[in-house]
C-alpha positions as CSV (number, residue, x, y, z in Angstrom):
1,M,-25.9,-35.8,-228.9
2,S,-25.7,-32.3,-227.4
3,A,-25.6,-29.3,-229.6
4,P,-22.3,-27.3,-229.7
5,V,-22.0,-24.3,-227.4
6,R,-22.8,-21.2,-229.4
7,I,-24.5,-19.1,-226.8
8,V,-23.2,-18.1,-223.3
9,H,-25.8,-17.0,-220.8
10,L,-25.4,-15.0,-217.6
11,G,-28.1,-15.4,-215.0
12,L,-29.2,-19.0,-214.9
13,G,-32.6,-18.9,-213.3
14,G,-36.2,-19.7,-213.9
15,F,-37.1,-17.0,-216.3
16,F,-34.2,-17.7,-218.6
17,R,-35.1,-21.4,-218.7
18,A,-38.7,-20.6,-219.4
19,H,-37.9,-18.0,-222.0
20,Q,-34.6,-17.7,-223.9
21,A,-33.6,-21.3,-223.4
22,W,-37.1,-22.4,-224.5
23,Y,-36.9,-20.4,-227.7
24,T,-33.3,-21.7,-228.4
25,G,-34.6,-25.2,-228.2
26,F,-36.4,-24.7,-231.5
27,D,-32.9,-24.7,-233.2
28,D,-31.0,-27.8,-232.3
29,G,-27.7,-26.4,-233.7
30,W,-27.3,-24.0,-230.8
31,G,-26.3,-25.1,-227.4
32,I,-26.1,-22.9,-224.3
33,A,-23.4,-22.7,-221.6
34,A,-25.2,-21.0,-218.7
35,F,-23.8,-19.3,-215.6
36,T,-25.6,-18.5,-212.4
37,G,-25.4,-15.1,-210.9
38,R,-24.1,-16.3,-207.6
39,S,-25.2,-19.7,-206.2
40,A,-23.6,-22.9,-207.4
41,A,-26.6,-25.1,-206.4
42,L,-28.6,-24.8,-209.6
43,A,-25.6,-25.3,-211.8
44,E,-24.7,-28.4,-209.9
45,A,-28.2,-29.8,-210.1
46,L,-28.4,-29.2,-213.8
47,T,-25.0,-30.7,-214.4
48,R,-26.2,-33.9,-212.6
49,Q,-29.2,-33.9,-215.1
50,D,-27.0,-33.3,-218.1
51,G,-28.6,-29.9,-218.5
52,R,-32.1,-31.4,-219.0
53,Y,-35.0,-30.0,-217.0
54,T,-38.8,-29.9,-217.3
55,L,-40.7,-26.8,-218.3
56,I,-44.1,-27.1,-216.6
57,V,-46.4,-24.9,-218.7
58,R,-49.3,-24.3,-216.3
59,G,-52.6,-23.5,-217.9
60,P,-55.8,-22.7,-216.0
61,S,-56.9,-26.3,-216.1
62,Q,-53.8,-28.5,-216.7
63,D,-50.1,-28.8,-217.1
64,D,-48.1,-29.4,-220.2
65,L,-44.7,-31.0,-219.4
66,Q,-41.9,-30.1,-221.9
67,V,-38.4,-31.5,-221.5
68,Q,-35.8,-28.9,-222.4
69,T,-32.3,-29.7,-223.8
70,S,-30.8,-26.4,-225.0
71,I,-28.6,-26.0,-222.0
72,V,-25.6,-28.2,-222.6
73,A,-23.3,-26.9,-219.8
74,A,-24.0,-25.1,-216.5
75,F,-21.5,-23.3,-214.2
76,P,-21.6,-21.4,-211.0
77,G,-21.1,-17.7,-211.4
78,S,-18.0,-17.9,-209.2
79,D,-16.1,-19.9,-211.9
80,A,-14.4,-16.9,-213.4
81,A,-12.0,-19.1,-215.5
82,A,-14.9,-21.0,-217.1
83,W,-16.6,-17.8,-217.8
84,R,-13.7,-16.3,-219.6
85,D,-13.0,-19.4,-221.6
86,A,-16.7,-19.7,-222.6
87,V,-16.9,-16.1,-223.9
88,A,-13.5,-16.4,-225.6
89,D,-14.6,-19.5,-227.6
90,P,-14.7,-18.5,-231.3
91,A,-17.7,-20.8,-231.8
92,V,-19.8,-18.6,-229.5
93,A,-21.8,-16.0,-231.4
94,V,-24.3,-14.7,-228.8
95,L,-24.2,-13.7,-225.1
96,T,-27.5,-13.3,-223.3
97,I,-28.3,-11.8,-219.9
98,T,-31.0,-12.1,-217.3
99,M,-29.7,-10.5,-214.1
100,T,-32.5,-8.1,-212.9
101,E,-32.3,-4.3,-213.0
102,A,-30.0,-3.8,-210.0
103,A,-27.1,-5.7,-211.7
104,Y,-26.7,-2.9,-214.3
105,A,-25.4,-0.4,-211.8
106,P,-22.0,1.1,-212.8
107,G,-19.3,-1.3,-211.7
108,G,-22.0,-4.0,-211.0
109,V,-22.2,-7.6,-212.0
110,V,-23.1,-7.1,-215.6
111,A,-20.3,-4.7,-216.4
112,D,-17.7,-6.8,-214.4
113,R,-18.6,-10.1,-216.0
114,L,-19.0,-8.9,-219.5
115,V,-15.8,-6.8,-219.6
116,A,-13.8,-9.8,-218.2
117,G,-15.3,-12.1,-220.8
118,L,-14.8,-9.6,-223.7
119,A,-11.2,-9.0,-222.7
120,A,-10.6,-12.7,-222.9
121,R,-12.3,-12.9,-226.3
122,R,-10.2,-10.1,-227.6
123,L,-7.0,-11.8,-226.5
124,A,-8.1,-15.0,-228.2
125,G,-8.8,-13.2,-231.4
126,S,-12.3,-14.8,-231.5
127,G,-14.1,-12.1,-233.5
128,P,-17.5,-10.4,-233.2
129,I,-20.3,-11.3,-230.8
130,A,-23.8,-10.0,-230.1
131,I,-24.8,-9.2,-226.5
132,V,-28.6,-9.5,-225.8
133,S,-30.0,-8.1,-222.6
134,C,-33.3,-9.8,-221.6
135,D,-33.9,-7.7,-218.4
136,N,-36.8,-5.4,-217.8
137,L,-34.9,-2.2,-218.4
138,P,-36.0,0.6,-220.8
139,G,-33.4,0.7,-223.4
140,N,-31.7,-2.4,-222.1
141,A,-29.3,-2.5,-225.1
142,D,-28.1,1.0,-224.4
143,A,-27.9,0.4,-220.7
144,T,-25.7,-2.7,-221.3
145,A,-23.5,-0.8,-223.8
146,H,-23.1,2.1,-221.4
147,V,-21.8,0.0,-218.4
148,V,-19.6,-2.1,-220.6
149,H,-18.0,0.9,-222.4
150,E,-17.6,2.8,-219.2
151,L,-15.7,0.0,-217.5
152,A,-13.7,-1.0,-220.5
153,Q,-12.5,2.5,-221.1
154,R,-11.4,2.9,-217.5
155,L,-9.5,-0.4,-217.6
156,D,-8.0,-0.3,-221.1
157,P,-8.9,2.2,-223.9
158,A,-7.7,-0.3,-226.5
159,L,-10.2,-2.9,-225.2
160,D,-13.0,-0.3,-225.4
161,E,-12.0,0.3,-229.1
162,W,-12.2,-3.4,-229.7
163,V,-15.7,-3.6,-228.1
164,T,-16.8,-0.7,-230.4
165,A,-15.6,-2.6,-233.5
166,N,-16.7,-6.1,-232.6
167,V,-19.7,-6.1,-230.2
168,S,-23.3,-5.4,-231.0
169,F,-25.8,-4.7,-228.3
170,V,-29.3,-6.1,-229.1
171,A,-32.5,-4.5,-227.6
172,T,-35.2,-6.9,-226.5
173,M,-38.6,-7.0,-224.9
174,V,-39.3,-10.3,-223.0
175,D,-42.5,-11.6,-221.4
176,R,-43.4,-14.8,-219.7
177,I,-44.7,-14.9,-216.1
178,T,-42.5,-17.4,-214.3
179,P,-43.1,-17.8,-210.5
180,R,-40.6,-19.4,-208.2
181,T,-40.6,-23.2,-208.3
182,T,-41.7,-24.7,-205.0
183,S,-41.1,-28.1,-203.4
184,E,-44.6,-29.1,-204.6
185,D,-43.4,-28.7,-208.3
186,V,-40.4,-31.0,-208.0
187,L,-40.8,-34.1,-210.1
188,D,-39.5,-37.7,-209.4
189,D,-37.0,-37.4,-212.2
190,D,-36.3,-33.7,-212.1
191,L,-35.2,-31.7,-209.0
192,V,-35.1,-28.3,-210.9
193,P,-38.2,-28.0,-213.1
194,V,-39.5,-24.5,-214.0
195,V,-43.2,-23.5,-213.8
196,T,-44.4,-20.9,-216.3
197,E,-47.6,-19.7,-218.0
198,P,-48.7,-20.6,-221.6
199,F,-48.2,-17.1,-222.9
200,T,-44.8,-16.0,-224.1
201,E,-43.4,-13.1,-226.2
202,W,-40.0,-12.0,-227.3
203,I,-39.3,-9.0,-229.5
204,L,-35.7,-8.1,-230.6
205,S,-34.0,-5.4,-232.5
206,G,-30.3,-5.3,-233.5
207,D,-27.5,-7.0,-235.4
208,F,-26.0,-10.5,-234.9
209,P,-22.6,-10.2,-236.6
210,A,-21.7,-13.9,-236.0
211,G,-25.1,-15.4,-236.5
212,R,-28.0,-16.4,-234.2
213,P,-30.5,-19.2,-233.6
214,A,-33.7,-19.3,-235.5
215,W,-35.7,-18.0,-232.5
216,E,-38.5,-17.0,-234.8
217,R,-39.4,-20.8,-234.9
218,G,-40.7,-20.3,-231.4
219,G,-42.5,-17.1,-232.2
220,A,-39.8,-14.5,-231.6
221,R,-40.2,-11.3,-233.7
222,F,-37.5,-9.1,-235.1
223,V,-38.4,-5.4,-235.5
224,D,-36.8,-2.1,-236.3
225,D,-37.8,-0.5,-233.0
226,V,-38.5,-2.4,-229.9
227,V,-39.4,0.7,-227.8
228,P,-43.2,0.7,-228.3
229,H,-43.5,-3.0,-227.3
230,E,-41.0,-2.5,-224.4
231,T,-43.1,0.5,-223.1
232,R,-46.3,-1.5,-223.4
233,K,-44.9,-4.3,-221.3
234,L,-43.0,-2.2,-218.8
235,L,-46.0,0.0,-218.0
236,L,-48.9,-2.3,-218.3
237,L,-47.6,-5.7,-217.1
238,N,-44.7,-4.7,-214.9
239,G,-46.3,-1.5,-213.6
240,G,-49.5,-3.4,-213.0
241,H,-47.6,-6.1,-211.1
242,S,-46.0,-3.4,-208.9
243,L,-49.4,-1.9,-208.1
244,L,-50.7,-5.3,-207.1
245,A,-47.6,-6.2,-205.2
246,Y,-47.7,-3.2,-202.9
247,A,-51.5,-2.3,-202.7
248,G,-52.6,-5.9,-202.9
249,S,-50.3,-7.3,-200.3
250,A,-51.3,-4.5,-197.9
251,L,-54.8,-5.9,-198.2
252,G,-53.6,-9.3,-197.2
253,H,-53.4,-10.9,-200.6
254,E,-50.4,-13.3,-201.3
255,T,-50.6,-13.8,-205.1
256,V,-51.3,-11.9,-208.3
257,S,-54.4,-14.1,-209.0
258,A,-55.9,-13.4,-205.6
259,A,-55.3,-9.6,-205.9
260,V,-56.6,-9.2,-209.4
261,T,-59.9,-10.9,-208.5
262,D,-60.4,-8.4,-205.6
263,P,-62.8,-5.8,-207.0
264,Q,-60.9,-3.0,-205.3
265,C,-57.6,-4.0,-206.7
266,R,-59.1,-4.5,-210.1
267,A,-60.5,-1.0,-210.1
268,W,-57.1,0.4,-209.1
269,L,-55.5,-1.6,-211.9
270,D,-57.9,-0.2,-214.5
271,Q,-57.2,3.3,-213.3
272,W,-53.5,2.8,-213.6
273,W,-53.8,1.2,-217.0
274,D,-56.0,4.1,-218.3
275,E,-53.2,6.6,-217.4
276,A,-50.3,4.4,-218.6
277,C,-51.9,3.7,-221.9
278,R,-51.8,7.4,-222.9
279,H,-48.0,7.0,-223.0
280,V,-47.7,3.7,-225.0
281,P,-47.1,4.5,-228.7
282,L,-49.3,1.7,-230.1
283,P,-52.8,1.6,-231.5
284,A,-55.6,1.7,-229.1
285,D,-57.2,-1.6,-230.2
286,E,-53.8,-3.4,-229.6
287,L,-53.6,-1.9,-226.1
288,T,-57.2,-3.0,-225.4
289,A,-56.5,-6.5,-226.5
290,Y,-53.3,-6.6,-224.4
291,R,-55.1,-5.5,-221.3
292,A,-57.7,-8.2,-221.7
293,A,-54.9,-10.8,-222.2
294,L,-53.2,-9.5,-219.1
295,L,-56.3,-9.9,-217.0
296,E,-56.7,-13.5,-218.1
297,R,-53.0,-14.2,-217.4
298,F,-53.0,-12.5,-214.0
299,A,-56.2,-14.4,-213.0
300,N,-54.8,-17.9,-213.7
301,P,-55.2,-19.5,-210.3
302,R,-52.7,-22.2,-211.0
303,I,-49.8,-19.8,-211.5
304,R,-48.8,-18.9,-207.9
305,H,-46.9,-15.7,-208.6
306,T,-46.4,-14.2,-205.2
307,L,-46.7,-10.5,-204.5
308,A,-43.7,-10.7,-202.2
309,Q,-41.5,-11.9,-205.2
310,I,-42.7,-9.0,-207.3
311,A,-42.4,-6.4,-204.5
312,A,-38.6,-7.1,-204.2
313,D,-36.2,-4.3,-205.4
314,G,-38.8,-1.6,-205.6
315,S,-36.2,1.1,-205.6
316,Q,-35.0,-0.2,-209.0
317,K,-38.5,-0.8,-210.4
318,I,-40.6,2.2,-209.4
319,P,-38.3,4.7,-211.2
320,I,-38.8,2.9,-214.6
321,R,-42.3,1.5,-214.2
322,V,-44.2,4.4,-212.6
323,V,-42.2,7.6,-212.5
324,P,-42.3,8.1,-216.3
325,V,-46.2,8.1,-216.2
326,L,-46.1,10.5,-213.2
327,R,-43.9,12.9,-215.2
328,A,-45.9,12.6,-218.5
329,E,-49.3,13.1,-216.8
330,R,-48.1,16.1,-214.8
331,S,-46.6,17.6,-218.0
332,A,-50.0,17.2,-219.6
333,G,-51.6,19.1,-216.7
334,R,-53.3,16.0,-215.3
335,L,-53.3,14.7,-211.7
336,P,-52.6,10.9,-212.1
337,T,-54.3,9.3,-209.2
338,G,-53.6,5.8,-210.6
339,A,-49.8,6.4,-210.7
340,A,-49.9,8.3,-207.4
341,R,-51.6,5.2,-205.9
342,V,-48.7,3.0,-206.9
343,L,-46.3,5.5,-205.4
344,A,-48.3,5.7,-202.2
345,A,-48.6,1.9,-201.9
346,W,-44.8,1.6,-202.3
347,I,-44.2,4.2,-199.6
348,D,-46.7,2.3,-197.4
349,H,-44.7,-0.9,-198.1
350,L,-41.5,0.9,-197.0
351,R,-43.4,1.8,-193.8
352,G,-44.1,-1.9,-193.1
353,A,-47.4,-2.6,-194.9
354,G,-47.9,-5.8,-196.9
355,A,-45.0,-7.8,-198.3
356,P,-41.7,-7.5,-196.4
357,V,-39.1,-5.2,-197.9
358,A,-36.5,-7.1,-199.8
359,D,-34.5,-4.4,-201.5
360,A,-30.8,-3.7,-201.3
361,G,-31.4,-0.1,-202.4
362,A,-34.3,0.7,-200.1
363,Q,-32.5,2.1,-197.1
364,P,-32.4,5.8,-198.2
365,Y,-36.1,5.6,-199.1
366,E,-37.0,3.8,-195.8
367,E,-35.3,6.5,-193.8
368,R,-37.4,9.2,-195.5
369,A,-40.6,7.2,-195.9
370,G,-42.4,9.4,-193.3
371,S,-42.4,12.3,-195.9
372,V,-43.7,12.0,-199.4
373,R,-41.8,15.1,-200.4
374,E,-38.5,13.6,-199.2
375,V,-39.1,10.3,-201.1
376,L,-39.9,12.2,-204.3
377,T,-36.7,14.2,-203.8
378,L,-34.7,11.0,-204.0
379,L,-36.9,9.3,-206.6
380,A,-37.6,12.2,-209.0
381,P,-36.0,15.5,-207.9
382,D,-37.9,17.3,-210.7
383,L,-41.2,16.4,-209.0
384,D,-40.3,17.2,-205.4
385,G,-41.8,20.7,-205.7
386,D,-45.1,19.4,-207.1
387,T,-47.4,20.2,-204.2
388,E,-50.5,18.9,-205.9
389,L,-48.9,15.5,-206.6
390,I,-47.5,15.4,-203.1
391,A,-50.9,16.2,-201.6
392,E,-52.7,13.6,-203.7
393,T,-50.1,10.9,-202.7
394,E,-50.5,11.9,-199.0
395,R,-54.3,11.6,-199.4
396,L,-54.0,8.1,-200.8
397,L,-51.8,7.1,-197.9
398,R,-54.2,8.5,-195.4
399,E,-57.1,6.7,-197.1
400,A,-55.3,3.3,-197.4
401,P,-57.9,0.7,-196.5
402,V,-57.7,-1.2,-193.2
403,R,-55.4,-4.2,-193.7
404,R,-57.0,-7.6,-193.6
């Protein structure tokens, strides 16, 4: 018998099914109604399988197949009526999101869907709800609250007042490397399995006014301040991924595991991490252990995490993964070659090196990619007059190794 729907999720994809849905499976009283961002195909496939799918936990030497049952209903994102009904259901206590950074733009998908659902919930008199963003955004709770309040205030000030009184926005840090599933991963009895790594982490901070699942049974942690953990992951894991995606793919590598075992890429990664660690407010021994764990995770040859997948949407990722380190290092009077290398590799990517550009926001940067100064003017106007940083980035571009 399926669990009752008590969670609504926006962004039905691989990471959600490897992460939040997996944690929810440890509490069989909480079922999830999940909605895709756009495509109907995954929702239709999961519906045919009664929401069941296989999580393929891929270790360095073998797979652990885990059947997941926490998703009890799946819908295409285009089904606006089903979305409104689901969020308005008084039994629903939590709304989670995995939509990538770009969806949080003002007037974007996150604001549009959430405000439509919350308006329906208000009309139904269904009471309070917690909204949990699980995207790689610094201050993801604040970012979600901002776009929701902005749109609600514009549409109906009374709705905005209701949101203030009834909706909590929970901050999170999420971590589990989840590459795209390929045709080789499909099983005889499961057309939509998910491949993921053994490591997983979830740290949350905030209130759940209508209750929540016992996610801690799966290892989730609840803290007063998620920012130090969020910063650690954003700079070291995500920033490291961006470095490998642009610099590694320019060298001819296709996957994270191939790039991180290249001595040159490894040296660049260590240089970036040395700089980034200065700006992560956690003990040094914890950061050292985290770096060692990341190297082990990145090197797993059975996780085919493609650099092209990571390279997508760089115009949304570079400002939050790399620019903060550039600013902090320059404020401290240091020239951050590691951070400048990530910037240079991204500019080289915009010029055609390595992985193809797949980024809806890239055009303004591509048009200016011939000039480091002009890219910085768009990316970080406060740094566009930094001649030393510009010169270092230009040097790194000139010295980019011959592509293999």
